[in-house]
C-alpha positions as CSV (number, residue, x, y, z in Angstrom):
1,F,78.9,92.3,131.5
2,A,79.8,88.6,131.5
3,L,76.1,87.6,132.0
4,N,75.0,90.0,129.3
5,M,77.3,88.3,126.8
6,L,76.4,84.8,127.9
7,M,72.7,85.6,127.5
8,D,73.0,87.5,124.2
9,R,72.2,85.0,121.4
10,S,73.9,87.2,118.8
11,I,77.3,86.5,120.4
12,A,78.2,83.0,119.3
13,C,81.5,82.7,121.2
14,V,82.3,84.1,124.7
15,T,85.7,83.8,126.4
16,L,85.8,84.2,130.2
17,T,89.3,84.3,131.6
18,G,90.7,85.0,135.0
19,P,92.2,83.5,138.2
20,A,90.7,80.5,140.1
21,G,87.6,81.3,142.0
22,T,86.4,84.3,139.8
23,G,83.2,82.4,138.9
24,K,83.9,81.5,135.2
25,T,82.4,78.1,135.3
26,L,79.5,79.1,137.6
27,L,78.5,82.0,135.4
28,A,78.6,79.9,132.3
29,V,76.6,77.0,133.8
30,A,74.0,79.4,135.2
31,A,73.5,81.0,131.8
32,A,73.4,77.6,130.1
33,L,70.8,76.2,132.5
34,Q,68.7,79.4,132.2
35,Q,68.6,79.1,128.4
36,S,68.4,75.3,128.0
37,L,65.8,74.1,130.5
38,G,62.1,74.7,130.1
39,P,59.6,74.7,127.2
40,K,60.8,78.0,125.7
41,S,64.5,77.2,125.9
42,A,66.8,78.7,123.3
43,Y,69.1,75.7,123.3
44,R,68.3,72.0,123.1
45,K,71.1,70.8,125.4
46,I,74.3,71.8,127.2
47,I,77.6,70.2,126.2
48,Y,80.4,70.4,128.7
49,V,83.8,69.8,127.0
50,R,87.1,69.2,128.9
51,N,90.5,68.1,127.9
52,V,92.3,65.5,129.9
53,H,95.4,67.4,131.1
54,T,95.8,67.1,134.9
55,V,97.6,69.2,137.5
56,G,101.1,68.0,138.2
57,K,102.4,64.6,137.2
58,E,100.3,62.3,135.1
59,L,98.7,59.4,137.0
60,G,99.5,57.0,134.1
61,F,97.1,54.3,133.0
62,L,93.7,54.4,134.8
63,P,91.4,51.4,134.8
64,G,87.9,51.5,133.4
65,N,86.1,52.8,130.3
66,L,86.3,56.4,129.0
67,E,83.5,57.6,131.3
68,E,85.2,56.2,134.4
69,K,88.6,57.6,133.4
70,A,87.2,61.1,132.7
71,A,84.6,61.3,135.4
72,P,86.9,63.1,138.0
73,L,87.6,65.8,135.4
74,M,84.0,66.8,135.3
75,G,83.8,67.9,138.9
76,P,83.7,71.7,138.1
77,L,80.5,71.2,136.1
78,L,78.9,69.1,138.8
79,D,80.0,71.5,141.6
80,S,78.3,74.4,139.7
81,V,75.1,72.5,138.9
82,N,74.7,71.3,142.4
83,F,75.3,74.8,143.8
84,L,72.7,76.4,141.5
85,K,70.1,73.7,141.7
86,D,68.3,72.7,144.9
87,D,68.6,68.9,144.1
88,K,66.3,67.3,146.7
89,E,65.1,64.6,144.3
90,G,68.4,63.7,142.6
91,E,67.5,65.5,139.3
92,V,71.1,66.4,138.6
93,D,72.1,62.7,138.1
94,K,69.2,62.4,135.6
95,L,70.3,65.5,133.7
96,V,74.0,64.8,133.4
97,G,75.5,62.0,131.3
98,W,77.7,60.9,128.5
99,A,75.0,59.9,126.1
100,D,73.9,62.1,123.2
101,N,70.4,62.3,124.6
102,S,71.6,63.7,128.0
103,K,70.3,67.2,128.7
104,I,73.8,68.1,130.0
105,Q,76.2,66.0,128.0
106,L,79.8,65.4,129.1
107,M,82.4,65.2,126.4
108,A,86.2,64.8,126.3
109,S,87.8,67.2,123.8
110,A,89.7,64.4,122.1
111,F,86.4,63.0,120.7
112,V,84.8,66.1,119.1
113,R,86.2,65.8,115.6
114,G,83.5,65.0,113.1
115,R,80.7,66.0,115.4
116,T,78.1,68.7,114.8
117,F,76.7,70.5,117.8
118,R,73.1,71.5,117.0
119,K,71.2,74.1,119.0
120,A,73.6,73.5,121.9
121,F,75.1,75.7,124.6
122,V,78.7,74.4,124.7
123,I,81.0,75.1,127.7
124,C,84.6,74.4,127.0
125,D,86.5,74.4,130.3
126,E,90.3,74.7,131.1
127,C,91.0,76.1,127.6
128,Q,94.4,77.4,128.8
129,N,95.7,73.9,128.1
130,M,94.3,73.7,124.5
131,T,96.3,74.4,121.4
132,T,95.0,76.6,118.6
133,H,94.4,73.4,116.6
134,E,92.3,71.9,119.3
135,L,90.2,75.0,119.8
136,K,89.7,75.5,116.1
137,T,88.5,71.9,115.9
138,I,86.0,72.5,118.7
139,L,84.8,75.9,117.4
140,T,84.1,74.6,114.0
141,R,81.6,72.0,115.4
142,L,78.8,74.5,116.1
143,D,75.8,75.1,113.9
144,G,74.2,78.5,113.5
145,D,71.9,78.0,116.5
146,S,74.6,77.1,119.0
147,K,76.7,79.1,121.4
148,I,80.1,78.3,122.9
149,V,81.9,79.6,126.0
150,L,85.6,79.2,126.4
151,L,86.9,79.3,130.0
152,G,90.4,79.4,131.3
153,D,93.1,80.9,133.5
154,V,96.2,81.6,131.5
155,D,98.3,81.7,134.7
156,Q,97.4,78.1,135.5
157,A,98.3,76.3,132.3
158,D,99.5,72.7,132.9
159,I,101.4,72.5,129.6
160,K,103.8,75.0,128.0
161,L,102.6,76.2,124.7
162,K,104.4,78.4,122.2
163,P,102.6,81.8,121.6
164,E,101.4,80.6,118.1
165,D,99.9,77.4,119.7
166,D,98.2,79.0,122.7
167,G,94.6,78.6,121.6
168,L,92.8,80.7,124.2
169,I,95.1,83.7,123.8
170,R,94.9,83.5,120.0
171,V,91.1,83.3,120.0
172,V,90.8,86.4,122.2
173,G,93.3,88.3,120.0
174,A,92.1,87.2,116.6
175,F,88.4,88.0,117.1
176,R,88.4,91.0,119.4
177,D,86.7,93.2,116.8
178,D,84.2,90.6,115.6
179,A,80.6,91.2,116.8
180,M,80.0,87.4,117.1
181,F,82.7,87.2,119.8
182,G,82.9,88.6,123.3
183,S,85.6,88.4,125.9
184,I,86.0,89.5,129.5
185,D,88.8,89.0,132.0
186,L,87.5,88.5,135.6
187,I,89.9,89.6,138.3
188,K,88.4,89.2,141.7
189,S,88.1,85.7,143.3
190,E,84.7,85.1,144.8
191,R,85.7,81.8,146.2
192,S,87.5,83.1,149.3
193,K,90.0,85.6,150.5
194,L,92.6,82.9,150.6
195,A,92.0,82.0,146.9
196,Q,92.4,85.6,145.9
197,I,95.7,86.1,147.8
198,V,97.2,82.9,146.5
199,A,96.2,83.7,142.9
200,E,97.9,87.1,143.3
201,K,101.1,86.1,145.1
202,L,102.0,82.6,143.9
C-alpha cells in the first residue's frame, strides 16, 4: 500500500508514520530513486528536507558552515541510498549535495521559505518534530508536478508540541478524505527483533 501511494502521481502528499525501523525512509527513497533517475523520470530531482532537532541535549554551537553543521543529520538518507544502490564507483557522492543542481539535494527545513520546488520528489524526514506552521510552509513550496512524502514516528518526538501545533498529526487528520493525500501507519520493525521489542516496550 505504501509503495502504491508513493508511485501514484495523482497523490501529491503521502504521510508514512510508524516506529523506528519500519522502513519509512527506505520506502520513500526507493520510490524517489525509481521515479527520478533515468531518461523517462517523472521528477527532475529529489529534495531531502530535515529539521535540526537532535535527540537528547543540544550540542550547542558547532563549528563550520551550514553544510558541515547539518551533515550528520542527513545520515538516514545516505544509509538508504547506499543500501539501495550498489555504489562501486562512488556514484552516491556525485548524486548527493547541497547545491540546487544536485540530483539529490539536501536542505535544512529552516531555509525553505520563499523557495519553489519544481518537478521534485520531496522527502521530509522526522516530521514528528515539526509544527503545523513549519509543515504548512514546506507543503506550500510544491508546484503541480511535484510530490512530497512526510515521514515520522509520533512516539519519538524530541520536542513537546501542543495538539494544535503538532504538524504531522494535523496533516494526517485534516486531509484524510482528500484524494490528493494518502497516509499509512507502519507497525512492524524490519530493522531487527530488538528494534521491534524496544519500540513496543519503552
